[in-house]
N, CA, C and O of each residue as an XYZ file, in Angstrom:
828
protein
N      29.077     15.171      6.344
C      29.782     14.158      6.854
C      28.125     13.454      6.659
O      27.044     13.990      6.903
N      28.439     11.953      6.085
C      27.195     11.348      5.992
C      26.652     10.642      7.177
O      27.485     10.295      8.014
N      25.861     10.467      7.317
C      24.787     10.012      8.424
C      24.382      8.782      8.293
O      24.532      8.040      7.322
N      23.795      8.550      9.422
C      23.135      7.189      9.342
C      21.901      7.113      8.216
O      21.988      6.368      7.240
N      20.972      7.799      8.415
C      20.196      8.179      7.335
C      20.540      8.278      6.125
O      19.788      7.639      5.389
N      21.437      8.859      5.555
C      22.412      9.076      4.358
C      22.530      7.627      3.889
O      22.295      7.076      2.814
N      22.984      7.198      5.088
C      23.467      5.615      4.358
C      22.394      4.686      4.339
O      22.340      3.781      3.506
N      21.774      4.818      4.976
C      20.159      4.215      4.734
C      19.368      4.502      3.027
O      19.163      3.616      2.198
N      19.104      5.695      2.900
C      18.666      5.994      1.815
C      19.698      5.635      0.863
O      19.198      5.546     -0.258
N      20.972      5.387      0.867
C      21.717      4.917     -0.109
C      21.386      3.551     -0.371
O      21.030      2.962     -1.391
N      21.568      3.245      0.655
C      21.277      1.416      0.673
C      20.007      0.931      0.318
O      19.923     -0.223     -0.103
N      18.719      1.835      0.451
C      17.572      1.302     -0.075
C      17.127      1.704     -1.618
O      16.230      1.222     -2.309
N      18.020      2.702     -1.897
C      17.711      2.989     -3.350
C      18.764      1.929     -4.234
O      18.414      1.528     -5.344
N      19.595      1.673     -3.852
C      20.717      0.369     -4.464
C      19.821     -1.058     -4.371
O      19.826     -1.974     -5.194
N      19.237     -0.988     -3.420
C      18.383     -2.670     -3.160
C      17.177     -2.588     -4.267
O      16.965     -3.319     -5.235
N      16.334     -1.243     -3.700
C      15.229     -1.319     -4.647
C      15.632     -1.202     -6.351
O      15.121     -1.791     -7.303
N      16.584     -0.349     -6.318
C      16.973     -0.355     -7.921
C      15.849      0.358     -8.473
O      15.093      0.937     -7.693
N      15.661      0.391     -9.580
C      14.612      1.171    -10.412
C      13.173      0.080    -10.696
O      12.321      0.080    -11.584
N      13.388     -0.788     -9.502
C      11.898     -1.655     -9.295
C      10.623     -0.319     -9.912
O      10.737      0.787     -9.385
N       9.693     -0.472    -10.797
C       8.616      0.175    -11.004
C       7.775      0.304    -10.208
O       7.425     -0.808     -9.812
N       7.139      1.241     -9.652
C       5.897      1.451     -8.550
C       4.552      1.987     -9.382
O       4.737      3.121     -9.823
N       3.585      1.576     -9.613
C       2.053      1.747    -10.491
C       1.810      3.219     -9.462
O       1.835      3.174     -8.232
N       1.634      4.173    -10.075
C       0.957      5.084     -9.262
C      -0.369      5.780    -10.174
O      -0.329      5.593    -11.390
N      -1.577      6.605     -9.584
C      -2.478      6.892    -10.575
C      -1.956      8.019    -11.738
O      -1.137      8.932    -11.851
N      -3.013      7.310    -12.529
C      -2.448      8.269    -14.097
C      -2.306      7.379    -15.004
O      -2.705      7.545    -16.156
N      -1.612      6.138    -14.513
C      -0.923      4.760    -15.628
C       0.673      5.216    -15.686
O       1.534      4.705    -16.402
N       0.831      6.220    -14.822
C       2.626      6.421    -14.507
C       3.042      5.278    -13.492
O       2.390      4.501    -12.795
N       4.603      5.526    -13.725
C       5.353      4.789    -12.964
C       6.444      5.408    -12.285
O       7.079      6.273    -12.889
N       6.754      5.098    -11.131
C       8.235      5.464    -10.543
C       9.066      4.433     -9.794
O       8.755      3.302     -9.420
N       9.965      4.970     -9.698
C      10.994      3.741     -9.236
C      10.516      3.554     -7.790
O      10.235      4.553     -7.127
N      10.419      2.416     -7.310
C       9.938      1.901     -6.283
C      10.816      2.615     -4.876
O      10.011      2.511     -3.951
N      11.904      3.179     -4.421
C      12.109      3.907     -3.651
C      11.548      5.087     -3.547
O      11.357      5.450     -2.387
N      11.213      5.824     -4.398
C      10.034      7.082     -4.080
C       9.570      6.704     -3.143
O       9.834      7.231     -2.062
N       8.959      5.950     -3.226
C       7.823      5.451     -1.810
C       8.392      5.339     -0.513
O       7.850      5.884      0.448
N       9.555      4.606     -0.391
C      10.155      4.623      0.770
C      10.661      5.897      1.251
O      10.516      6.189      2.439
N      11.281      6.738      0.383
C      11.718      7.889      0.726
C      10.951      9.194      1.280
O      11.384     10.030      2.073
N       9.381      9.127      0.489
C       8.217      9.983      0.921
C       7.779      9.398      1.993
O       6.931     10.052      2.600
N       8.087      8.304      2.478
C       7.239      7.755      4.042
C       8.047      8.432      4.820
O       7.702      9.217      5.703
N       9.271      8.107      4.471
C      10.677      8.279      5.614
C      10.704     10.303      5.804
O      10.930     11.039      6.765
N      10.505     10.446      4.992
C      10.216     12.124      5.074
C       9.143     12.616      5.706
O       9.055     13.803      6.022
N       8.135     11.634      5.966
C       6.946     12.246      6.469
C       6.992     11.761      8.062
O       6.299     12.270      8.942
N       7.615     11.053      8.191
C       8.156     10.176      9.635
C       8.750     11.372      9.954
O       8.197     12.191     10.687
N       9.957     11.557      9.404
C      10.782     12.653      9.919
C       9.974     14.340     10.297
O      10.016     15.005     11.332
N       9.406     14.561      9.210
C       8.459     15.586      9.370
C       7.574     15.542     10.667
O       7.290     16.503     11.382
N       7.204     14.257     10.823
C       6.293     14.138     12.203
C       6.624     14.121     13.707
O       5.945     13.895     14.708
N       8.278     14.534     13.444
C       8.956     14.215     14.875
C       9.633     13.103     14.842
O      10.616     13.120     15.582
N       9.448     12.040     14.192
C       9.746     10.667     14.592
C      11.425     10.406     14.710
O      12.273     10.822     13.921
N      11.596      9.776     15.657
C      12.966      9.406     16.201
C      14.104      8.909     14.391
O      13.749      8.549     13.269
N      15.185      9.117     14.899
C      16.200      8.803     14.123
C      16.322      7.095     13.543
O      16.787      6.649     12.494
N      15.768      6.499     14.575
C      15.462      5.059     14.278
C      14.097      5.152     13.597
O      13.985      4.217     12.803
N      13.143      5.850     13.617
C      11.883      5.821     13.042
C      12.177      5.691     11.362
O      11.901      4.893     10.466
N      13.025      7.184     11.529
C      13.567      7.627      9.900
C      14.210      6.408      9.433
O      13.821      6.140      8.297
N      14.817      5.805      9.765
C      15.714      4.798      8.744
C      15.104      3.762      8.682
O      15.351      2.917      7.821
N      14.280      3.640      9.495
C      13.242      2.051      9.474
C      12.142      2.278      8.692
O      11.556      1.400      8.059
N      11.793      3.655      8.727
C      10.735      3.698      7.338
C      11.643      3.841      6.160
O      11.121      3.147      5.288
N      12.755      4.392      5.673
C      13.250      4.177      5.066
C      13.559      2.602      4.173
O      13.207      2.234      3.053
N      14.227      2.049      5.060
C      14.217      0.357      5.146
C      13.185     -0.534      4.938
O      13.399     -1.679      4.540
N      11.513      0.116      5.297
C      10.516     -0.990      5.671
C      10.338     -1.999      4.501
O       9.672     -2.978      4.839
N      10.678     -2.006      3.472
C      10.444     -2.696      2.710
C      11.697     -3.509      1.787
O      11.647     -4.155      0.741
N      12.709     -3.179      2.617
C      13.820     -4.230      1.974
C      13.966     -5.463      2.244
O      14.753     -6.147      1.589
N      13.278     -5.945      3.201
C      13.378     -7.146      3.731
C      11.889     -8.371      2.834
O      11.923     -9.573      2.573
N      10.920     -7.449      2.643
C      10.125     -8.050      1.687
C      10.381     -7.950      0.315
O      10.206     -8.995     -0.312
N      10.774     -6.908     -0.359
C      10.938     -7.055     -1.740
C      12.292     -6.738     -1.915
O      12.628     -5.894     -2.746
N      13.118     -7.345     -1.199
C      14.329     -7.441     -2.290
C      15.110     -8.790     -1.348
O      14.475     -9.299     -0.425
N      16.457     -9.256     -1.678
C      16.930    -10.182     -1.033
C      17.390     -9.967      0.500
O      17.605    -10.926      1.241
N      17.516     -8.668      0.895
C      17.761     -8.522      1.762
C      17.452     -9.298      3.034
O      16.375     -9.891      3.071
N      18.111     -9.351      3.875
C      17.722    -10.274      5.318
C      17.889     -8.937      6.532
O      18.602     -7.939      6.436
N      17.155     -9.252      7.428
C      17.223     -8.692      8.965
C      18.067     -8.576      9.442
O      18.325     -7.634     10.192
N      19.383    -10.252      8.950
C      20.145    -10.116     10.003
C      21.509     -9.045      9.309
O      22.515     -8.577      9.842
N      20.977     -8.957      7.944
C      22.236     -7.920      7.129
C      21.343     -6.613      7.553
O      22.131     -5.898      8.171
N      20.388     -6.133      7.519
C      19.844     -5.086      8.239
C      20.391     -4.725      9.556
O      20.539     -3.569      9.954
N      20.766     -6.117     10.396
C      21.398     -5.519     12.121
C      22.701     -5.189     11.546
O      22.932     -3.982     11.478
N      23.582     -5.960     11.128
C      25.063     -5.450     10.632
C      25.216     -4.456     10.297
O      26.204     -3.775     10.576
N      24.120     -4.053      9.495
C      24.833     -2.293      9.030
C      24.275     -1.308      9.572
O      24.746     -0.176      9.454
N      23.165     -1.565     10.268
C      22.237     -0.348     10.812
C      22.263     -0.727     12.422
O      21.919      0.117     13.250
N      22.521     -1.520     12.655
C      22.545     -1.755     14.539
C      20.734     -3.001     14.497
O      19.903     -3.324     13.648
N      20.962     -3.248     15.852
C      19.987     -4.332     16.410
C      18.765     -3.446     16.118
O      17.962     -3.814     15.261
N      18.554     -2.076     16.919
C      17.466     -1.484     17.428
C      16.510     -1.502     15.485
O      15.319     -1.732     15.277
N      17.321     -1.260     14.708
C      16.743     -0.553     13.175
C      16.196     -2.030     12.815
O      15.016     -2.307     12.600
N      17.282     -2.913     12.792
C      16.405     -4.449     12.776
C      15.315     -5.068     13.099
O      14.724     -5.937     12.458
N      15.005     -4.522     14.296
C      14.097     -5.282     15.154
C      12.727     -4.101     14.772
O      11.613     -4.527     15.076
N      12.767     -3.025     14.292
C      11.803     -2.236     13.741
C      11.785     -2.845     12.191
O      10.709     -3.210     11.720
N      12.833     -2.928     11.529
C      12.366     -3.404      9.887
C      12.130     -4.688     10.380
O      11.726     -5.008      9.262
N      12.026     -5.563     10.923
C      11.570     -6.764     11.169
C      10.075     -6.907     11.417
O       9.290     -7.672     10.856
N       9.851     -6.037     12.348
C       8.340     -5.547     12.819
C       7.434     -5.235     11.720
O       6.252     -5.565     11.822
N       7.966     -4.490     10.428
C       7.589     -4.031      9.707
C       7.444     -4.430      8.199
O       6.898     -3.746      7.333
N       8.147     -5.913      8.002
C       8.288     -6.938      7.241
C       6.932     -7.566      7.532
O       6.597     -7.780      8.697
N       6.023     -7.911      6.346
C       5.374     -8.930      6.531
C       5.554    -10.113      7.279
O       6.778    -10.207      7.372
N       5.043    -11.072      7.866
C       5.156    -12.489      8.545
C       4.227    -13.628      7.546
O       4.548    -14.747      7.146
N       3.226    -13.002      7.383
C       2.037    -13.845      6.879
C       1.850    -13.467      5.441
O       0.997    -12.679      5.031
N       2.979    -14.285      4.514
C       2.535    -13.958      3.184
C       2.116    -15.485      2.817
O       2.368    -16.516      3.440
N       1.159    -15.239      1.212
C       0.921    -16.662      0.823
C       2.132    -17.701      0.602
O       1.720    -18.826      0.321
N       3.630    -17.570      0.671
C       4.733    -18.367      1.057
C       5.012    -18.880      2.207
O       5.743    -19.858      2.363
N       4.355    -18.152      3.243
C       4.700    -18.170      4.470
C       3.760    -19.126      5.057
O       4.119    -20.040      5.799
N       2.451    -18.879      4.680
C       1.139    -19.204      5.312
C       0.035    -19.687      3.540
O      -1.071    -19.357      3.113
N       0.722    -20.236      3.235
C      -0.718    -20.460      2.601
C      -1.770    -21.363      2.700
O      -2.454    -21.703      1.735
N      -1.930    -21.789      3.919
C      -3.244    -22.298      4.413
C      -4.232    -21.319      4.818
O      -5.395    -21.618      5.089
N      -3.676    -19.952      4.863
C      -4.809    -19.023      4.850
C      -5.077    -17.732      3.773
O      -4.128    -17.197      3.200
N      -6.084    -17.420      3.626
C      -6.441    -16.461      2.808
C      -6.255    -15.242      2.742
O      -5.963    -14.779      3.845
N      -6.301    -14.377      1.798
C      -5.766    -13.203      2.176
C      -6.239    -12.311      3.455
O      -5.480    -11.641      4.155
N      -7.854    -12.457      3.642
C      -8.281    -12.008      4.481
C      -7.601    -12.603      5.775
O      -7.380    -11.723      6.607
N      -7.268    -13.685      6.103
C      -6.885    -14.021      7.157
C      -4.999    -13.718      7.764
O      -4.357    -13.597      8.808
N      -4.817    -13.722      6.321
C      -3.544    -13.255      6.616
C      -3.523    -11.872      6.849
O      -2.406    -11.563      7.264
N      -4.272    -10.906      6.763
C      -4.415     -9.371      7.102
C      -4.838     -9.578      8.254
O      -4.332     -8.682      8.929
N      -5.283    -10.032      8.720
C      -5.977    -10.266     10.340
C      -5.027    -10.779     11.175
O      -5.147    -10.449     12.355
N      -4.184    -11.441     10.911
C      -2.761    -11.942     11.328
C      -2.226    -10.908     11.681
O      -2.106    -10.476     12.828
N      -1.724    -10.263     10.278
C      -0.546     -9.503     10.459
C      -1.073     -8.028     11.512
O      -0.308     -7.313     12.160
N      -2.564     -7.897     11.410
C      -3.101     -6.610     12.013
C      -2.580     -6.971     13.639
O      -1.906     -6.246     14.371
N      -3.083     -8.218     13.905
C      -2.593     -8.444     15.491
C      -1.601     -8.600     15.551
O      -1.488     -8.085     16.663
N      -0.504     -8.931     15.288
C       1.240     -8.938     14.869
C       1.029     -7.546     15.330
O       1.102     -7.212     16.513
N       0.754     -6.717     14.307
C       1.056     -5.120     14.290
C       1.209     -4.470     15.705
O       2.139     -3.859     16.231
N      -0.263     -4.887     16.204
C      -0.895     -3.955     17.464
C       0.030     -4.089     18.538
O      -0.005     -3.189     19.377
N       1.199     -5.404     18.768
C       1.859     -5.200     19.973
C       3.377     -4.994     19.582
O       4.328     -5.574     20.105
N       3.433     -3.954     18.451
C       5.030     -3.627     17.768
C       4.783     -2.341     18.659
O       3.757     -1.924     19.195
N       6.356     -1.756     18.624
C       6.634     -0.455     19.383
C       6.239      0.584     18.744
O       6.137      0.423     17.528
N       5.973      1.630     19.167
C       5.551      3.350     18.755
C       6.138      3.608     17.301
O       5.515      4.001     16.315
N       7.499      3.289     17.405
C       8.148      4.007     15.661
C       7.274      3.168     14.904
O       6.861      3.674     13.861
N       6.782      1.681     15.247
C       6.550      0.667     13.886
C       5.403      1.525     13.587
O       5.255      2.008     12.465
N       4.555      1.740     14.586
C       3.021      2.160     13.890
C       3.354      3.462     13.660
O       2.615      3.814     12.741
N       3.966      4.262     13.938
C       4.053      5.410     12.738
C       5.045      5.510     11.881
O       5.894      6.344     12.195
N       5.165      5.103     11.193
C       5.603      4.498     10.120
C       4.775      3.804      9.069
O       4.806      3.948      7.847
N       3.815      2.792     10.031
C       2.523      2.036      9.067
C       1.730      3.166      9.145
O       1.255      3.312      8.019
N       1.304      4.110      9.933
C       0.629      5.107      9.480
C       0.994      5.498      8.426
O       0.179      5.235      7.542
N       2.194      6.215      7.967
C       2.821      6.968      6.919
C       2.505      6.221      5.487
O       1.904      6.625      4.492
N       3.367      4.548      5.882
C       3.105      3.896      4.741
C       1.684      4.080      3.862
O       1.584      4.395      2.676
N       0.554      3.765      4.885
C      -0.311      3.093      4.513
C      -1.260      4.950      3.722
O      -2.136      4.956      2.857
N      -0.749      6.010      4.310
C      -1.334      6.917      3.672
C      -0.455      7.095      2.098
O      -1.082      7.513      1.124
N       0.514      6.860      2.020
C       1.111      6.869      0.797
C       0.335      5.578      0.123
O      -0.681      6.112     -0.323
N       0.267      4.433     -0.139
C       0.014      3.519     -0.392
C      -1.406      3.708     -1.135
O      -1.639      3.542     -2.332
N      -2.464      4.174      0.086
C      -3.967      4.700     -0.497
C      -3.688      6.116     -1.202
O      -4.656      6.323     -1.933
N      -3.210      6.672     -1.249
C      -2.770      7.781     -2.367
C      -2.446      7.339     -3.756
O      -2.986      7.789     -4.767
N      -1.336      6.239     -3.717
C      -1.048      5.645     -4.982
C      -1.588      4.192     -5.760
O      -1.151      3.427     -6.620
N      -3.095      4.344     -4.705
C      -3.472      2.988     -5.587
C      -4.307      3.242     -6.691
O      -5.424      3.590     -6.308
N      -4.186      3.199     -7.982
C      -4.854      3.456     -8.901
C      -6.257      2.806     -8.561
O      -6.353      1.622     -8.237
N      -7.611      3.881     -8.682
C      -8.602      3.669     -8.195
C      -9.703      2.310     -9.266
O     -10.734      1.680     -9.035
N      -8.770      2.402    -10.396
C      -9.311      2.152    -11.674
C      -9.182      0.675    -11.974
O      -9.658      0.130    -12.969
N      -8.385     -0.008    -10.869
C      -7.658     -1.554    -11.127
C      -8.672     -2.453    -10.174
O      -8.433     -3.654    -10.045
N      -9.562     -1.981     -9.652
C     -10.501     -2.907     -9.203
C     -10.258     -3.331     -7.519
O     -10.949     -4.019     -6.768
N      -9.169     -2.714     -7.334
C      -8.711     -3.216     -6.198
C      -8.564     -2.337     -5.068
O      -7.708     -2.441     -4.189
N      -9.509     -1.421     -5.162
C      -9.186      0.114     -4.516
C     -10.326     -0.151     -3.171
O      -9.995      0.061     -2.004
N     -11.652     -0.628     -3.556
C     -12.565     -0.832     -2.483
C     -11.555     -1.963     -1.270
O     -11.532     -1.686     -0.071
N     -10.965     -2.919     -1.708
C     -10.779     -4.007     -0.758
C      -9.680     -3.493     -0.393
O      -9.286     -4.082      0.614
N      -8.545     -2.171     -0.915
C      -7.537     -2.208     -0.262
C      -7.860     -0.964      0.909
O      -7.118     -0.845      1.884
N      -9.118     -0.005      0.686
C      -9.407      0.949      1.611
C      -9.955     -0.042      2.923
O      -9.874      0.442      4.052
N     -10.349     -1.025      2.802
C     -11.011     -1.546      3.928
C     -10.129     -2.357      4.645
O     -10.432     -2.859      5.728
N      -8.637     -2.567      3.878
C      -8.107     -3.718      4.675
C      -7.196     -2.623      5.608
O      -6.825     -2.938      6.739
N      -6.823     -1.075      4.901
C      -6.557      0.078      5.484
C      -7.290      0.332      6.746
O      -6.870      0.235      7.898
N      -8.427      0.666      6.331
C      -9.237      0.863      7.752
C      -9.173     -0.166      8.962
O      -9.420      0.170     10.120
N      -8.842     -1.363      8.606
C      -8.989     -2.606      9.881
C      -7.588     -2.181     10.464
O      -7.447     -1.894     11.652
N      -6.357     -2.157      9.361
C      -5.193     -1.825     10.302
C      -5.193     -0.761     11.002
O      -4.631     -0.723     12.096
N      -6.042      0.624     10.299
C      -5.782      1.560     11.503
C      -6.334      1.391     12.677
O      -5.771      1.889     13.653
N      -7.325      0.791     12.810
C      -8.057      0.518     13.920
C      -7.032     -0.308     15.088
O      -7.376     -0.613     16.230
N      -5.671     -0.570     14.442
C      -4.980     -1.294     15.752
C      -4.036     -0.382     16.031
O      -3.332     -0.416     17.041
N      -3.983      0.476     15.141
C      -2.642      2.032     15.028
C      -2.628      2.828     16.060
O      -3.627      3.427     16.457
N      -0.856      2.941     16.873
C      -1.362      4.210     17.606
C      -0.699      4.775     17.267
O       0.376      4.323     16.874
N      -1.078      6.431     17.237
C      -0.476      7.176     16.544
C      -0.905      8.717     16.987
O      -1.795      8.713     17.837
N      -0.458     10.018     16.585
C      -1.478     10.994     16.759
C      -2.363     11.397     15.967
O      -2.365     11.338     14.738
N      -3.174     11.836     16.703
C      -4.896     11.457     16.254
C      -4.894     12.447     14.800
O      -5.828     12.361     14.003
N      -3.900     13.245     14.610
C      -4.193     13.743     13.202
C      -3.598     13.239     12.020
O      -3.772     13.449     10.819
N      -2.944     12.608     12.605
C      -2.019     11.505     11.259
C      -3.138     10.173     11.051
O      -3.323      9.512     10.029
N      -3.631     10.074     12.053
C      -4.583      8.807     12.069
C      -5.862      9.375     10.856
O      -6.383      8.654     10.005
N      -6.115     10.683     11.064
C      -7.318     10.967     10.451
C      -7.197     11.188      8.960
O      -8.104     11.168      8.127
N      -5.841     11.415      8.773
C      -5.334     11.466      7.248
C      -5.194      9.891      6.895
O      -4.832      9.757      5.726
N      -5.311      9.110      7.324
C      -5.035      7.552      6.830
C      -6.729      7.410      6.717
O      -7.141      6.847      5.703
N      -7.736      7.893      7.712
C      -9.016      7.565      7.241
C      -9.502      8.261      6.234
O     -10.270      7.725      5.435
N      -9.107      9.634      6.109
C      -9.568     10.572      4.876
C      -9.026      9.607      3.654
O      -9.838      8.907      3.049
N      -7.584      9.592      3.302
C      -7.101      8.485      1.994
C      -7.668      7.417      1.888
O      -7.554      6.858      0.797
N      -8.484      6.736      2.966
C      -8.919      5.266      2.861
C     -10.177      5.767      1.972
O     -10.507      5.310      0.878
N     -10.864      6.913      2.764
C     -12.562      6.956      2.351
C     -12.442      7.764      0.705
O     -13.281      7.518     -0.161
N     -11.281      8.730      0.467
C     -10.967      8.822     -0.551
C     -11.003      7.872     -1.362
O     -12.040      7.803     -2.023
N     -10.297      7.176     -1.530
C      -9.703      6.221     -2.326
C     -11.106      5.334     -2.746
O     -11.348      5.111     -3.932
N     -12.161      4.770     -1.461
C     -12.967      4.036     -1.890
C     -13.986      4.878     -2.999
O     -14.545      4.401     -3.987
N     -14.044      6.685     -2.350
C     -14.727      7.023     -3.468
C     -14.561      6.922     -4.716
O     -15.475      6.643     -5.492
N     -13.328      7.147     -5.065
C     -12.781      6.942     -6.647
C     -13.175      5.955     -6.855
O     -13.962      5.884     -7.799
N     -12.831      4.643     -6.068
C     -13.189      3.183     -6.699
C     -14.401      3.230     -7.343
O     -14.523      3.173     -8.566
N     -15.774      3.385     -6.142
C     -16.809      3.178     -6.457
C     -17.284      4.313     -7.884
O     -17.970      3.921     -8.828
N     -16.923      5.256     -7.795
C     -17.321      6.450     -8.997
C     -16.481      5.611    -10.421
O     -16.935      5.738    -11.559
N     -15.337      4.846    -10.154
C     -14.829      4.066    -11.225
C     -15.810      3.178    -12.032
O     -16.232      3.106    -13.186
N     -16.019      2.300    -10.411
C     -16.919      1.356    -11.338
C     -18.516      1.779    -11.478
O     -19.111      0.990    -12.212
N     -19.119      2.546    -11.093
C     -20.301      3.289    -11.246
C     -20.143      3.619    -13.082
O     -21.233      3.405    -13.612
N     -19.291      3.978    -13.890
C     -18.715      4.711    -15.184
C     -19.084      3.150    -15.483
O     -20.186      2.784    -15.891
N     -18.242      2.499    -15.277
C     -18.225      1.207    -16.047
C     -19.039      0.579    -15.817
O     -18.880     -0.307    -16.657
N     -19.948      0.299    -15.229
C     -21.238     -0.301    -14.981
C     -22.233      0.382    -16.120
O     -22.806     -0.171    -17.059
N     -22.240      1.764    -15.717
C     -23.125      2.637    -16.744
C     -22.673      2.114    -18.077
O     -23.409      1.600    -18.918
N     -21.391      2.303    -18.171
C     -21.177      1.692    -19.888
C     -21.274      0.262    -20.178
O     -21.121     -0.033    -21.363
N     -21.491     -0.676    -19.367
C     -21.669     -1.799    -20.051
C     -23.349     -1.821    -20.183
O     -23.929     -2.397    -21.104
N     -23.874     -1.257    -19.343
C     -25.141     -1.397    -19.290
C     -25.762     -0.524    -20.656
O     -26.865     -0.808    -21.122
N     -24.930      0.533    -21.207
C     -25.155      0.935    -22.338
C     -24.980      0.000    -23.370
O     -25.827     -0.135    -24.253
N     -24.107     -0.552    -23.332
C     -23.283     -1.222    -24.143
C     -24.231     -2.732    -24.765
O     -24.205     -3.388    -25.806
N     -25.088     -2.798    -23.353
C     -25.744     -4.463    -23.677
C     -26.914     -3.748    -24.087
O     -27.503     -4.273    -25.031
N     -27.480     -2.541    -23.570
C     -28.839     -2.203    -24.414
C     -28.867     -2.149    -25.936
O     -29.798     -2.418    -26.695
N     -27.263     -1.617    -26.283
C     -27.346     -0.792    -27.870
C     -27.445     -2.145    -28.294
O     -28.275     -2.300    -29.191
N     -26.608     -3.590    -27.770
C     -26.940     -5.007    -28.752
C     -27.810     -5.365    -28.599
O     -28.115     -6.177    -29.472
N     -28.745     -5.179    -27.663
C     -30.080     -5.687    -27.348
C     -30.779     -4.891    -28.681
O     -31.148     -5.570    -29.639
N     -30.898     -3.797    -28.685
C     -31.620     -2.676    -29.400
C     -31.248     -3.540    -30.738
O     -32.087     -4.351    -31.130
N     -29.833     -3.371    -31.558
C     -29.408     -4.003    -32.696
C     -29.731     -5.346    -33.121
O     -29.906     -5.566    -34.320
N     -29.842     -6.404    -32.134
C     -30.647     -7.560    -32.223
C     -31.954     -7.538    -32.308
O     -32.535     -8.367    -33.009
N     -32.577     -6.655    -31.656
C     -34.147     -6.619    -31.965
C     -34.517     -6.071    -33.687
O     -35.247     -6.505    -34.578
N     -33.731     -5.092    -33.574
C     -34.089     -4.445    -35.303
C     -33.754     -5.450    -36.177
O     -34.622     -5.639    -37.029
N     -32.802     -6.146    -36.254
C     -32.391     -7.148    -37.170
C     -33.322     -8.096    -36.795
O     -33.651     -8.724    -37.800
N     -33.964     -8.533    -35.693
C     -35.156     -9.483    -35.787
C     -36.253     -9.398    -36.315
O     -36.948    -10.299    -36.786
N     -36.542     -7.712    -36.215
C     -37.866     -7.138    -37.097
C     -37.912     -7.059    -38.367
O     -38.936     -7.265    -39.019
N     -36.685     -6.720    -38.894
C     -36.230     -6.477    -40.391
C     -36.553     -7.976    -40.695
O     -37.684     -8.014    -41.179
N     -35.987     -9.279    -40.600
C     -35.890    -10.560    -40.529
C     -37.523    -10.833    -40.672
O     -38.061    -11.462    -41.583
N     -38.095    -10.274    -39.671
C     -39.305    -10.848    -39.685
C     -40.662     -9.971    -40.968
O     -41.716    -10.410    -41.426
N     -39.970     -8.675    -41.152
C     -41.142     -8.344    -41.943
C     -40.488     -8.731    -43.499
O     -41.091     -8.107    -44.372
N     -39.669     -9.396    -43.905
C     -39.677    -10.232    -45.157
C     -40.290    -11.215    -45.325
O     -40.214    -11.814    -46.397
């Protein structure tokens, strides 16, 4: 028998389609793989059916043409309310007067008052996003900082909160290591170029 969770999975996979999601190592995967992992984690942590369905659908309003109203018509008002809470309200389009930092602060303040199910989904969403953010793209440190700021307002089991904190620390460490290598490579390149220039100058002076 098809359950509401099954229906939500099918809906999310259809709406997200084969939209690619970049993951470490230069690989990609269908975007719906992310929401299915998050929902599985929520279910494994004892989340309610509503929380599991909201996890499956947590990005459909942000990333597809789906509306909150449509979610409500298909899955009920409770799920629509949770998905609405999980959908960013402060975006470059909706709040162009705010920079990224201000938008994130506003989102955090909004999420702080959301239902517990929303916080549980957000915790596992953060874990998956932190683990899937490539440290070499220069965004790792910023996202780790943003995740830590969001974690400060989220409620949930301490063990899961600790996983978020660890994932943020790991990403920051990997990002810093990558940047250190890039800095060393640049310094070596500059030194080699200077040495070559000095050699050419000395050779010219000796002529």
